[in-house]
N, CA and C atoms as an extended XYZ file, in Angstrom:
192
Properties=species:S:1:pos:R:3:atomname:S:1:resname:S:1:resid:I:1 pbc="F F F"
N        -8.918      -10.000       -4.347 N   MET     1
C        -8.549       -9.124       -4.628 CA  MET     1
C        -6.608       -9.379       -5.171 C   MET     1
N        -6.257       -9.054       -6.364 N   ASP     2
C        -4.974       -9.968       -6.357 CA  ASP     2
C        -4.043       -8.443       -6.730 C   ASP     2
N        -3.578       -8.083       -5.411 N   ILE     3
C        -2.254       -7.443       -5.107 CA  ILE     3
C        -0.866       -8.198       -5.161 C   ILE     3
N         0.060       -7.836       -5.626 N   GLN     4
C         1.415       -8.111       -6.054 CA  GLN     4
C         2.255       -7.364       -5.130 C   GLN     4
N         3.382       -8.250       -4.921 N   VAL     5
C         4.665       -6.971       -3.974 CA  VAL     5
C         5.305       -6.272       -5.305 C   VAL     5
N         5.143       -4.762       -5.235 N   GLY     6
C         5.795       -4.224       -6.116 CA  GLY     6
C         4.865       -2.799       -6.421 C   GLY     6
N         2.986       -3.415       -5.963 N   ASP     7
C         1.790       -2.626       -6.542 CA  ASP     7
C         2.019       -1.106       -5.808 C   ASP     7
N         1.660       -0.297       -6.817 N   ARG     8
C         1.340        1.320       -5.684 CA  ARG     8
C        -0.568        1.017       -5.019 C   ARG     8
N        -0.260        1.308       -4.343 N   LEU     9
C        -1.850        1.354       -3.833 CA  LEU     9
C        -2.382        2.955       -3.342 C   LEU     9
N        -3.590        3.104       -3.510 N   THR    10
C        -3.731        4.748       -3.693 CA  THR    10
C        -4.734        4.159       -2.600 C   THR    10
N        -5.102        4.760       -1.188 N   MET    11
C        -5.898        4.712       -0.066 CA  MET    11
C        -7.197        5.418        0.002 C   MET    11
N        -8.340        5.389        0.105 N   LYS    12
C        -9.407        6.253        0.292 CA  LYS    12
C        -8.651        7.339        1.671 C   LYS    12
N        -8.378        6.618        2.759 N   LYS    13
C        -7.817        7.628        4.280 CA  LYS    13
C        -6.111        8.056        3.896 C   LYS    13
N        -5.935        9.367        4.196 N   GLY    14
C        -4.421        9.088        4.174 CA  GLY    14
C        -3.581        9.261        5.154 C   GLY    14
N        -2.162        9.150        5.224 N   HIS    15
C        -1.474        9.011        5.983 CA  HIS    15
C        -1.162        9.900        6.694 C   HIS    15
N        -0.904       10.398        8.405 N   PRO    16
C        -1.014       11.337        8.904 CA  PRO    16
C         0.155       12.401        8.441 C   PRO    16
N         1.175       12.032        7.685 N   CYS    17
C         2.114       12.780        6.862 CA  CYS    17
C         1.242       13.285        5.448 C   CYS    17
N         0.121       13.130        5.085 N   GLY    18
C        -0.557       13.602        4.198 CA  GLY    18
C        -0.365       12.892        2.910 C   GLY    18
N         0.685       11.847        2.621 N   SER    19
C         0.381       10.793        1.795 CA  SER    19
C        -0.888        9.874        1.498 C   SER    19
N        -1.246        9.321        0.339 N   LYS    20
C        -2.331        8.741        0.182 CA  LYS    20
C        -1.681        7.261       -0.508 C   LYS    20
N        -0.683        7.256       -0.715 N   GLU    21
C         0.199        6.419       -1.633 CA  GLU    21
C         0.971        5.547       -0.923 C   GLU    21
N         1.210        4.197       -1.436 N   TRP    22
C         1.514        3.146       -0.506 CA  TRP    22
C         2.028        2.055       -1.618 C   TRP    22
N         3.212        1.580       -1.025 N   ILE    23
C         3.905        0.611       -1.892 CA  ILE    23
C         3.763       -0.481       -1.042 C   ILE    23
N         3.298       -1.761       -1.949 N   VAL    24
C         3.197       -2.822       -1.264 CA  VAL    24
C         5.006       -4.010       -1.104 C   VAL    24
N         5.453       -3.972       -0.027 N   LEU    25
C         6.893       -5.004       -0.178 CA  LEU    25
C         6.687       -6.287        0.509 C   LEU    25
N         5.327       -6.750        0.988 N   ARG    26
C         4.830       -7.961        1.432 CA  ARG    26
C         3.592       -8.743        0.935 C   ARG    26
N         2.762       -9.292        0.553 N   VAL    27
C         1.452      -10.139        0.645 CA  VAL    27
C         1.381      -11.313        1.456 C   VAL    27
N         0.210      -11.747        2.016 N   GLY    28
C        -0.207      -12.687        2.754 CA  GLY    28
C        -1.367      -12.545        3.682 C   GLY    28
N        -1.182      -13.039        4.748 N   MET    29
C        -2.417      -12.507        5.755 CA  MET    29
C        -2.961      -11.268        6.206 C   MET    29
N        -0.643      -10.787        6.144 N   ASP    30
C        -1.188       -9.815        6.032 CA  ASP    30
C        -0.250       -8.633        5.261 C   ASP    30
N        -0.281       -7.291        5.329 N   PHE    31
C         0.288       -6.688        4.011 CA  PHE    31
C         1.785       -6.113        4.729 C   PHE    31
N         2.600       -5.752        3.995 N   ARG    32
C         3.675       -4.638        4.725 CA  ARG    32
C         4.184       -3.855        3.266 C   ARG    32
N         3.553       -2.647        4.231 N   MET    33
C         3.468       -1.487        2.863 CA  MET    33
C         4.128       -0.277        3.434 C   MET    33
N         5.119        0.515        2.378 N   ARG    34
C         5.733        1.795        3.232 CA  ARG    34
C         4.939        2.951        2.087 C   ARG    34
N         5.159        4.101        3.084 N   CYS    35
C         4.970        5.086        2.894 CA  CYS    35
C         4.928        5.719        1.288 C   CYS    35
N         4.633        6.494        0.420 N   CYS    36
C         5.111        7.269       -0.358 CA  CYS    36
C         5.458        8.822        0.153 C   CYS    36
N         5.238        9.355        1.373 N   GLY    37
C         5.283       10.368        1.646 CA  GLY    37
C         6.511       10.737        2.551 C   GLY    37
N         6.284        9.715        3.486 N   CYS    38
C         7.770        9.718        4.634 CA  CYS    38
C         8.028        8.690        4.735 C   CYS    38
N         7.894        7.309        4.161 N   GLY    39
C         8.826        6.276        4.086 CA  GLY    39
C         8.306        5.424        5.667 C   GLY    39
N         7.404        5.720        6.092 N   HIS    40
C         7.385        4.928        7.295 CA  HIS    40
C         6.702        3.243        7.023 C   HIS    40
N         6.901        2.223        7.407 N   GLU    41
C         6.343        1.118        7.141 CA  GLU    41
C         5.835        0.227        7.955 C   GLU    41
N         4.427       -0.581        7.694 N   ILE    42
C         3.734       -0.777        8.448 CA  ILE    42
C         2.899       -2.165        7.881 C   ILE    42
N         2.557       -2.724        9.157 N   MET    43
C         2.210       -4.613        8.413 CA  MET    43
C         0.555       -4.299        9.011 C   MET    43
N        -0.333       -4.377        8.030 N   VAL    44
C        -1.467       -4.568        7.923 CA  VAL    44
C        -2.692       -5.694        8.357 C   VAL    44
N        -3.376       -6.239        8.937 N   PRO    45
C        -4.067       -7.382        7.815 CA  PRO    45
C        -5.127       -6.928        6.718 C   PRO    45
N        -5.132       -8.177        6.098 N   ARG    46
C        -5.324       -8.020        4.366 CA  ARG    46
C        -6.916       -7.766        4.787 C   ARG    46
N        -7.604       -7.886        5.352 N   SER    47
C        -8.951       -7.588        5.637 CA  SER    47
C        -9.325       -5.985        5.513 C   SER    47
N        -8.251       -5.685        6.592 N   LYS    48
C        -8.872       -3.945        6.164 CA  LYS    48
C        -7.858       -3.084        5.263 C   LYS    48
N        -7.000       -3.863        4.370 N   ILE    49
C        -6.376       -3.328        3.582 CA  ILE    49
C        -7.480       -3.200        1.846 C   ILE    49
N        -7.959       -4.496        2.054 N   GLU    50
C        -8.573       -4.905        0.809 CA  GLU    50
C        -9.931       -3.644        1.010 C   GLU    50
N       -10.256       -3.228        1.701 N   LYS    51
C       -11.904       -2.431        1.673 CA  LYS    51
C       -11.435       -1.170        1.491 C   LYS    51
N       -10.194       -0.488        1.783 N   ASN    52
C        -9.474        1.002        1.899 CA  ASN    52
C        -9.001        1.390        0.703 C   ASN    52
N        -9.038        0.466       -0.382 N   ILE    53
C        -8.137        0.479       -1.471 CA  ILE    53
C        -8.911        1.230       -2.336 C   ILE    53
N        -8.660        2.443       -2.906 N   ARG    54
C        -9.570        3.324       -3.785 CA  ARG    54
C        -8.762        2.789       -5.267 C   ARG    54
N        -7.462        2.787       -5.426 N   GLN    55
C        -6.934        2.471       -7.068 CA  GLN    55
C        -5.507        1.516       -6.793 C   GLN    55
N        -4.815        0.693       -7.324 N   VAL    56
C        -4.066       -0.374       -7.564 CA  VAL    56
C        -3.271        0.257       -8.946 C   VAL    56
N        -2.417        0.282       -8.364 N   VAL    57
C        -1.238        0.793      -10.080 CA  VAL    57
C        -0.279       -0.281      -10.290 C   VAL    57
N        -0.145       -1.148      -11.351 N   ARG    58
C         1.119       -2.031      -11.592 CA  ARG    58
C         2.426       -1.662      -11.924 C   ARG    58
N         3.286       -1.498      -11.527 N   GLU    59
C         4.436       -0.890      -12.024 CA  GLU    59
C         5.410       -2.248      -11.573 C   GLU    59
N         6.393       -2.354      -12.500 N   GLU    60
C         7.727       -2.834      -12.603 CA  GLU    60
C         8.919       -2.978      -11.364 C   GLU    60
N         8.733       -1.022      -11.081 N   ASN    61
C        10.005       -0.905      -10.409 CA  ASN    61
C         9.258        0.191       -9.307 C   ASN    61
N         8.474       -0.130       -8.829 N   ALA    62
C         7.714        0.798       -7.922 CA  ALA    62
C         8.895        1.552       -7.039 C   ALA    62
N         8.643        2.380       -6.965 N   SER    63
C         9.154        3.359       -5.808 CA  SER    63
C         8.731        5.008       -5.645 C   SER    63
N         8.624        5.295       -4.554 N   CYS    64
C         8.601        6.476       -4.333 CA  CYS    64
C         9.076        7.721       -4.302 C   CYS    64
């Protein structure tokens, strides 16, 4: 799966704040992502993220 920094991901499960949208901040073996609802940042293994993605939106200047 080709995911790049700045992409907006819509996940199958929502964050506890209610948002399902995330912005990718770093890509590698782990993803660093920021929740578009509350701004919380997490690092999650690539394998866990790739199976929970519903939609990838490519944006030049992605922001929440």
